[in-house]
C-alpha positions, 0 to 999 in steps of 0.5 A: 886655911887648909893645912895639905901637908902630908907628913908631920913638919919639921919646924927648924930652920936653915940656911940655904940657897936657892935659885931657878932650876938651871942656874949655876950656883953662883946665880943662887941666893941664901934663903931660909928653909922651915916647916919640913914635911915628907912632900914640902916645905917653906922657904923665905928668901928675898929673891922674887918667886912665883908660883909653878917655878920650879927652884933647885934648893941647896940647903944648908951648904952640904951642898945636896940639892933637890928641886922644889915646885913653889904652890903658894907666894905671900909677899912679907915685907922686901923678901917671898915667903913660899909653900914648895913641893918637893920635886922627884930626884935632884935637879941637874947638878952644879958646883957644891959650895963650901960651908959658911965660916962660923957655922956652930956645931948645932947649925951643922947637925940641925942642918944634916937632919933637915939635908935627911927629912928633904932626903927622904921625902924625895925618896918616898914621892918617887917610890910612890907613884 
């Protein structure tokens, strides 16, 4: 398999919400985000995902949204695993959910790091064009 990542990936996995690009936050579903690199990430979701679909991702429940385009999809039991390319700029604004109760301080720190990496990747992609 050819590795097409644009940079070093971060293998931490954090909770996220995922939905169609223009869907309200209430239509977003729980997912996991991992393998974040400068230009992309991996999403695992029970929601069916399709190649070339554009998603909105809320990573870690902090309300910072990013848009991502699905590049490939693999079915894994009842869930989908998808490789996504981070799109330029954030998607249309949606109301921000509060972080789930019971999160540990470590989960918040890891989420913050991944959120910063995704934001940096989106900004880098925008400036490189």
